[in-house]
N, C-alpha and C positions, 0 to 999 in steps of 0.2 A: 521603184519596184513592180511596180504597173507591165513595166515595161518587161522587168525580168521572171513574169507571170507571165507573161506574155511567149515569152522566148522559152521555156520550158513548155509549154502548153501546145508549141509550132512540134520541139520537143520529139515528143513525146507519139505528136500524129506519124513524125516523121515517120521512127523506130516499124509507128503499128501497120501503114503501112506496109513498110516495106517487109515485113510480118506476114500479113497479110498479100499480098507476091505470091513469096516464099513456101504457103503456104496454100496460094494455087497451083502454081508450076509441082509439088509432088504428090498432084492429083493424075499431072501428068505424064501418061506414057512413054520411057523413053530419055529420062530426062537425063543431060551428060551430070553434075555431079550425082552421089550416088544419094538417093533416098536418107537417109541420113546427116549428113553431109549438111541435106537439105534446110531435115529437121532441129538437125541441132543450131541452125542460123537462123531459125525461125522465132524458135525458145530464147539465140540470146535476144532478140532484135523485140521481141515480148516482153519479158524482162527489163528489157533497157524502154520502153517506152512507159511499163507500168511505171513501174516507178520513178521518168519524170517526170509521167500524172501525176503522182503521187507529190516529190516537190510541187509542183505550178499549182496544187490542192491547197498546200498547206499554208503556202506565198502570197494564196489569193483570203483566201481564209486573216492571216496574221493582218495582211495591211488594208 
């Protein structure tokens, strides 16, 4: 059970770091993918990270 929770914590951290990277890319002027595409990617990664973090909390609480 602990290894599953650890896996979800690591995956959520990777997703959230990716979302932060895309948010920092949005602040730069003249990036190639349009800002709408970057914003959508950041939202998707942040949502996935939040869901994985919630699953990890639930598994940690149960276990």
